[in-house]
KOLFI-493582 format. One line per field, with one value per residue: residue number from 1; residue in three letters; x, y, z of N, C-alpha, C in turn. Coordinates in steps of 0.001 Angstrom, whole numbers. Layout:
<atoms>
n = (NUM,...) .
res = (ALA,...) .
n.x = (X,...) .
n.y = (Y,...) .
n.z = (Z,...) .
ca.x = (X,...) .
ca.y = (Y,...) .
ca.z = (Z,...) .
c.x = (X,...) .
c.y = (Y,...) .
c.z = (Z,...) .
</atoms>
This chain:
<atoms>
n = (1,2,3,4,5,6,7,8,9,10,11,12,13,14,15,16,17,18,19,20,21,22,23,24,25,26,27,28,29,30,31,32,33,34,35,36,37,38,39,40,41,42,43,44,45,46,47,48,49,50,51,52,53,54,55,56,57,58,59,60,61,62,63,64,65,66,67,68,69,70,71,72,73,74,75,76,77,78,79,80,81,82,83,84,85,86,87,88,89,90,91,92,93,94,95,96,97,98,99,100,101,102,103,104,105,106,107,108,109,110,111,112,113,114,115,116,117,118,119,120,121,122,123,124,125,126,127,128,129,130,131,132,133,134,135,136,137,138,139,140,141,142,143,144,145,146,147,148,149,150,151,152,153,154,155,156,157,158,159,160,161,162,163,164,165,166,167,168,169,170,171,172,173,174,175,176,177,178,179,180,181,182,183,184,185,186,187,188,189,190,191,192,193,194,195,196,197,198,199,200,201,202,203,204,205,206,207,208,209) .
res = (UNK,UNK,UNK,UNK,UNK,UNK,UNK,UNK,UNK,UNK,UNK,UNK,UNK,UNK,UNK,UNK,UNK,UNK,UNK,UNK,UNK,UNK,UNK,UNK,UNK,UNK,UNK,UNK,UNK,UNK,UNK,UNK,UNK,UNK,UNK,UNK,UNK,UNK,UNK,UNK,UNK,UNK,UNK,UNK,UNK,UNK,UNK,UNK,UNK,UNK,UNK,UNK,UNK,UNK,UNK,UNK,UNK,UNK,UNK,UNK,UNK,UNK,UNK,UNK,UNK,UNK,UNK,UNK,UNK,UNK,UNK,UNK,UNK,UNK,UNK,UNK,UNK,UNK,UNK,UNK,UNK,UNK,UNK,UNK,UNK,UNK,UNK,UNK,UNK,UNK,UNK,UNK,UNK,UNK,UNK,UNK,UNK,UNK,UNK,UNK,UNK,UNK,UNK,UNK,UNK,UNK,UNK,UNK,UNK,UNK,UNK,UNK,UNK,UNK,UNK,UNK,UNK,UNK,UNK,UNK,UNK,UNK,UNK,UNK,UNK,UNK,UNK,UNK,UNK,UNK,UNK,UNK,UNK,UNK,UNK,UNK,UNK,UNK,UNK,UNK,UNK,UNK,UNK,UNK,UNK,UNK,UNK,UNK,UNK,UNK,UNK,UNK,UNK,UNK,UNK,UNK,UNK,UNK,UNK,UNK,UNK,UNK,UNK,UNK,UNK,UNK,UNK,UNK,UNK,UNK,UNK,UNK,UNK,UNK,UNK,UNK,UNK,UNK,UNK,UNK,UNK,UNK,UNK,UNK,UNK,UNK,UNK,UNK,UNK,UNK,UNK,UNK,UNK,UNK,UNK,UNK,UNK,UNK,UNK,UNK,UNK,UNK,UNK,UNK,UNK,UNK,UNK,UNK,UNK) .
n.x = (170695,172500,176066,178692,182465,184939,187501,189745,189251,186115,185960,185654,187861,188496,189595,188892,188953,186910,186496,183777,181986,182169,182914,185047,184366,184175,185577,187454,187499,187273,185763,183859,182635,179541,176940,177599,176607,176609,175847,174260,173226,171552,173612,176398,177721,177544,176180,177795,180286,179963,179487,182199,183222,181934,183443,182080,182556,185234,187553,189585,191829,193341,192530,191146,189859,188455,187911,190047,191021,192225,190558,190831,193291,194787,197870,199301,198127,196354,192923,189979,188085,184487,182837,184064,184517,182706,180505,177293,175306,172594,170606,169191,166640,165023,165364,164538,164143,161909,160437,161136,160143,159634,161414,163110,164656,165598,167287,168695,172397,173001,175171,174481,171335,170928,170294,167877,165062,165244,166239,164305,162458,162861,163071,160556,159133,158663,155909,155640,157305,156325,155318,155220,157036,156011,154100,154267,154700,156444,157614,158140,159211,161798,162255,163213,165150,166990,167106,167904,170599,171743,171450,173868,175805,177700,180006,179698,177924,176372,173745,172133,170498,168289,165133,164651,161288,159315,156371,155117,154298,155363,157943,159087,158645,160611,162709,162722,163213,166093,167155,166612,168785,171223,171560,171810,173252,175291,177139,180161,177954,177416,175045,173163,172214,169998,168410,168338,166581,166973,169360,170377,168910,169793,172496,175679,178128,178580,179068,179652,178878) .
n.y = (113156,110453,110017,108694,108912,111274,111155,108335,107113,106098,102837,98705,96351,92955,89811,87002,83451,81220,78288,76369,73809,71168,72704,75288,78446,82075,84767,86964,90589,93671,96879,100037,103279,103672,101217,97572,94313,91488,88456,85163,81827,80824,79088,79851,81268,83717,85017,84387,85441,88274,88172,88109,90537,92020,91519,89243,86479,84587,85281,82790,83031,85634,89093,92157,95304,98101,101527,102245,101724,98946,96174,93351,91411,88104,87590,89754,89554,91029,91878,93609,94404,93304,95750,97919,98732,99948,99253,99271,97386,94822,92549,89021,89000,91407,91356,92687,94282,92565,94129,96496,99921,101055,103446,103384,100706,101952,103931,102193,100998,103629,106312,108729,110763,112392,112433,111106,112161,113500,110817,108907,110403,110240,107893,107393,106490,108220,108076,105696,105127,105220,102875,99191,96344,94084,94771,95580,96227,93853,95253,97504,97144,96274,98727,100186,98462,99452,101963,102197,100547,103208,105111,104680,105981,104978,103564,102353,100154,96971,94786,92269,90388,92052,92379,90400,87934,89680,90812,91866,94495,95620,94671,96434,98976,98380,98613,101137,102302,101419,102377,105124,105878,104518,106622,108897,108781,108363,106050,103412,100471,97193,94877,91862,89386,87042,87421,88124,90453,92518,92525,93540,95991,97076,97369,98679,97669,94446,91623,88177,85130) .
n.z = (147128,149291,148795,149487,149995,148321,146002,144937,142051,141089,141111,140650,141059,141166,141949,142938,144548,145951,147933,147883,149185,146886,145243,143550,143904,142064,140234,137867,137164,135869,136761,136138,136817,137724,137344,137501,136181,137911,135676,135614,135790,138244,141180,140018,141428,142007,144067,146412,145107,145530,148828,148756,148055,149956,152430,153730,153403,153250,150761,149451,147720,145822,145402,146077,145272,145567,144498,144236,147257,148685,150141,150639,150444,149755,149541,151006,153585,153362,155005,155331,157752,157828,158416,158491,155472,154383,153031,151174,151950,149806,150742,149404,150454,152098,155206,157554,160375,162491,164665,165251,164255,160518,160475,162213,161355,159102,160027,161523,162123,160535,158992,160102,160881,159579,156841,156323,155898,153026,151382,151809,151017,148040,147809,148054,150407,152424,153541,154796,157061,159945,160242,160394,159593,158993,157398,155392,151676,149347,147591,148935,151459,149878,149263,151439,152316,150742,151220,153901,153363,151662,153581,155356,154175,151855,150491,148449,146432,146641,145437,145928,143194,143888,142796,142761,143650,143124,142031,138502,138470,140754,140519,138200,139223,141643,139945,138160,140752,141761,138956,139706,141715,140980,139191,140280,142756,141830,143038,142928,141642,142274,140773,141586,139315,137216,135518,132186,131325,133349,133436,130965,131251,133864,134165,133393,132639,131823,133697,133379,134126) .
ca.x = (170735,173581,177298,180288,183408,185475,189108,190179,188287,184761,186470,185896,189319,188324,189650,189558,188197,187064,186002,182360,181885,182739,183187,185079,184045,184932,186104,188003,186915,187273,184467,184074,182125,178044,176125,177978,175968,176844,175140,174629,172385,171556,174636,177430,178752,177302,176016,179522,181359,179300,179759,183541,183285,181375,183912,181001,182870,186667,188268,191177,193069,193071,192790,189600,190244,187215,187575,191464,191589,192516,189974,191641,194522,195924,199216,199002,197657,194706,191069,189699,186827,183186,181934,185179,184768,182106,179816,175812,174647,171091,170582,167976,165859,165298,166367,164008,163724,160405,160475,161306,159692,160238,161898,164028,165288,166603,168019,169783,173723,173185,176404,173956,169916,170394,169784,166757,163692,165591,166692,163092,161170,163222,162858,158762,158724,157962,154895,155859,158107,155542,154845,155898,157701,155294,152896,155106,154837,157474,158665,158523,160597,162835,162708,163365,166387,168497,167316,168668,172273,172331,172039,175246,176794,178812,181378,179468,176921,175664,172435,171875,168771,166800,164152,163349,160081,158094,155332,155880,154264,156562,159353,158993,158887,161393,163808,162985,163568,167460,167581,167212,169687,172563,172019,171749,173916,176780,178429,179912,176626,177174,173757,173299,170653,169805,167381,168601,166395,167274,170931,170382,168242,170321,174365,176155,178590,178180,179853,178392,179525) .
ca.y = (111219,110269,110185,108329,109695,111016,110292,107873,106478,104701,101263,97385,95567,91798,88578,85927,82501,80545,76875,76473,72447,70296,73550,76513,80006,83479,85849,88241,91680,95357,97409,101497,103782,103369,100065,96257,93324,90002,87659,84163,81105,79878,78140,80268,81279,85167,85954,83937,86584,89504,88312,87912,91677,93099,91023,88334,85122,85259,84317,81189,83094,86787,90293,92885,96489,99132,103170,102555,100747,97106,95740,92436,90877,87342,87307,90452,89422,91777,91545,94938,94088,94095,96856,99057,98420,101436,99008,99245,96043,94760,90849,88739,88812,92772,91526,93852,94033,92811,95012,97991,100527,101736,104468,102833,100065,102788,104471,100980,101308,104685,106802,109965,110853,113906,112340,110370,112741,113089,109335,108174,111089,110031,106413,106950,105430,109074,107691,104412,105712,105100,101890,98349,95707,93234,95768,96485,94914,92894,96062,98986,96454,96154,100759,100150,98204,100022,102981,101712,101152,104583,105840,103901,106684,104157,104251,101619,99158,95396,94521,90896,89895,93006,92083,88423,87454,90443,90311,92428,95513,95789,94748,97643,99917,98446,98481,102767,102918,101394,103431,106316,105442,104526,107714,109699,108797,107674,105783,102127,99177,95601,94051,90241,88607,86211,87135,89010,91125,93134,92419,94634,97490,97930,97382,100041,96287,93115,90416,87116,84331) .
ca.z = (147447,149642,148428,149362,149934,147044,145871,143707,140747,140921,140562,141368,140721,141621,141287,143880,144082,147165,147816,148559,149185,145956,143989,143831,142273,141765,139110,137737,136460,136313,136518,136131,137857,137567,137658,137341,137062,137795,135380,135621,136298,140030,141245,139247,142698,141979,145475,146886,145157,146369,150314,149351,148137,150907,153762,154541,153548,152737,149465,149355,147357,145195,145652,146151,145250,145783,144177,144832,148619,148946,150731,150255,149848,150351,149660,151961,153789,154069,155134,156378,158179,156798,159202,157773,154349,153710,151383,151657,150764,149945,150684,148726,151165,152836,156370,157696,161674,162827,166225,164969,162772,159168,160833,163186,160563,158121,160987,162074,161205,159393,159813,160987,160393,158837,155165,156475,154951,151639,150880,152519,149918,147120,147420,148099,151357,153457,154315,155715,158090,161284,159762,160989,158069,158552,156644,153848,150549,148898,146917,149736,151978,149286,149006,153199,152542,149996,151960,155154,152943,151578,154844,156226,153579,151508,149359,147202,146758,146751,145841,145467,142672,143985,142169,143235,144137,143237,140906,137316,138896,141889,139520,137502,140336,141971,138457,138182,141786,141513,138117,140436,142878,139972,138501,141267,143717,141159,143376,142307,142170,141824,141427,140870,138964,136392,134626,130909,131012,134143,133458,130117,131341,134942,134250,132607,132743,132400,133759,132688,135072) .
c.x = (172396,175053,178620,181515,184366,187052,189515,188838,187350,185051,186192,187777,189323,188799,190146,188579,188239,186067,184785,181757,182615,183512,183652,185209,184477,185575,187053,187949,187612,186357,184279,182986,180302,177800,176677,176685,176798,176263,175259,173297,172469,172818,175856,178180,178735,177180,177703,180269,181049,179846,181221,183866,183223,182476,182914,181873,184320,187230,189451,192142,192929,193269,191514,190144,188498,187954,189226,192073,191573,191638,190385,192881,195422,197193,199765,199305,196759,193565,190979,187693,185406,182524,182858,185334,183776,180850,177983,175275,173092,170850,169389,166355,166324,166170,165839,163820,162445,159811,160385,160812,160492,161641,163375,164938,166065,167365,169260,171591,173871,174197,175583,172076,169463,170139,168126,165822,163894,165535,164958,161716,161583,162906,161052,158751,158471,157414,154961,156912,157718,155295,155483,156229,156435,153621,153375,154448,156141,158124,158805,158938,161514,163532,163768,164773,167443,168263,168014,170529,172562,172470,173536,176024,178291,179391,180989,178535,175941,174760,172250,170091,167732,165612,163693,162181,159285,157302,155603,155461,155350,157931,159396,159412,160272,162890,163887,163875,165309,168204,168337,168183,171011,172643,172483,172936,175479,177756,178361,178526,177451,176086,173957,171907,171416,169321,168252,167958,166748,169171,171084,170070,169256,171622,174531,177387,178151,178690,179255,179547,178686) .
c.y = (110859,110386,109635,109087,109815,110890,109757,107656,105682,103370,99652,96750,94058,90584,87829,84952,82055,79005,76913,74878,71885,71554,74676,77989,81259,83877,86546,89106,93118,96118,99081,102363,103265,102021,98933,95653,92184,88996,86404,83223,80361,79227,78807,81086,82956,85823,85822,85328,88122,89775,88400,89402,92500,92757,89914,86719,85958,84324,83619,82023,85054,88392,91369,94272,97318,100738,103151,101963,99375,96751,93757,91581,89582,86835,88332,90372,90082,91908,92799,94034,94695,95674,97995,98940,99344,100382,98864,97904,95522,93418,90405,89361,90351,92639,92723,93636,93926,94193,96010,98568,100279,102437,104070,101722,101053,103299,103154,100856,102506,105484,108434,110003,111664,113450,111107,111065,112388,111496,108920,109171,110028,108584,106157,106248,106205,108366,105901,104611,105289,103122,100415,96818,94390,93593,96022,95478,94463,94452,97415,98254,96577,97392,100277,99924,98370,101455,103232,101791,101908,105329,105298,104871,105564,104585,103473,100490,97944,95050,93141,89966,91007,92822,91236,88342,88712,89859,91735,93722,96530,95923,95885,98983,100325,99098,99980,103025,102481,102425,104557,106545,105032,105924,108623,110583,108814,107166,104093,101520,97637,94941,92802,90105,87891,86060,88333,90313,92624,93549,93437,96240,98706,98204,97887,98959,95427,92196,88917,85842,82990) .
c.z = (147830,148508,148324,149882,148708,146763,144688,143072,141050,140912,141449,141107,141454,140887,142167,143692,145618,147174,148505,148273,148228,144954,143926,142728,142755,140574,139328,136895,136983,136391,137050,137078,136787,137873,137037,137231,136857,137322,134955,135597,137831,139723,140539,139949,142462,143552,146532,146604,146034,147812,149997,149520,149386,152694,154449,154512,152357,151676,149952,148766,146339,146088,145471,146626,145110,145559,145010,146318,148357,150326,151408,150222,150171,150571,150719,153253,154746,154186,156084,156931,157689,157125,158619,156129,153792,152445,152036,150543,151259,149873,149662,148683,152075,153921,157279,159458,162421,163896,166329,163698,161474,159470,161444,162188,159758,158920,161506,161313,160461,160563,160483,160398,160001,157357,155034,155667,153741,150907,151232,151254,148821,146765,147506,149219,152596,154397,155020,157263,159675,161036,159898,159316,157800,157898,155725,152790,150070,148204,147390,150319,151175,148954,150378,153111,151908,150350,153327,154508,152652,153081,155606,155436,153139,150503,147957,147736,146149,146960,145413,145123,143922,144022,142744,143934,143958,141597,139757,137421,139729,141055,139200,138285,140939,140928,138418,139311,141631,140405,138674,141133,142480,139691,138769,142657,142989,141759,142490,142549,141514,142175,140587,140441,137775,135647,133609,130908,132127,133962,132011,130604,132721,134883,133233,131557,132593,132889,133648,133781,134875) .
</atoms>
């Protein structure tokens, strides 16, 4: 399953703040290889922090460095464009294009089609490739969204509440799949959750917000 580029140590170094309405959100942390969970109650700013790392929300202050590459530095006026950050982002809602088949959703924005069959097989979605998003269960749609992120050949993965709104059976299925992605790709992962069980099971490190 996909890989990303080699080079510097796989790690997150984050120290950012941003004003959101009347509140200031942000965090300071360093995290190494594997999966790191941003854990805390709803409204703590976890998703905003994830979007700052993805480049979809500009911090007011601070710095973001992933695997040795500076993606944002307010003092040095560095702000790498989202499309150049090599992040695989999985939003809280799968955000699949309803007018595209699962295959074409997976290939949207892909670095190449070369890894499609391997990733589809490993995520157990190979049998869904000719289906339409409206026919998928919540768990299937999540797997497609993660497959699309992996096909971008990312250097790191950002997952926003990837198990939200799934029933218990689908949640366990998705949890096993995320553990597999974590263990097989060895990409740095940041996972947002407010569920303590998910945090303990998925996170090699937990950042409390």
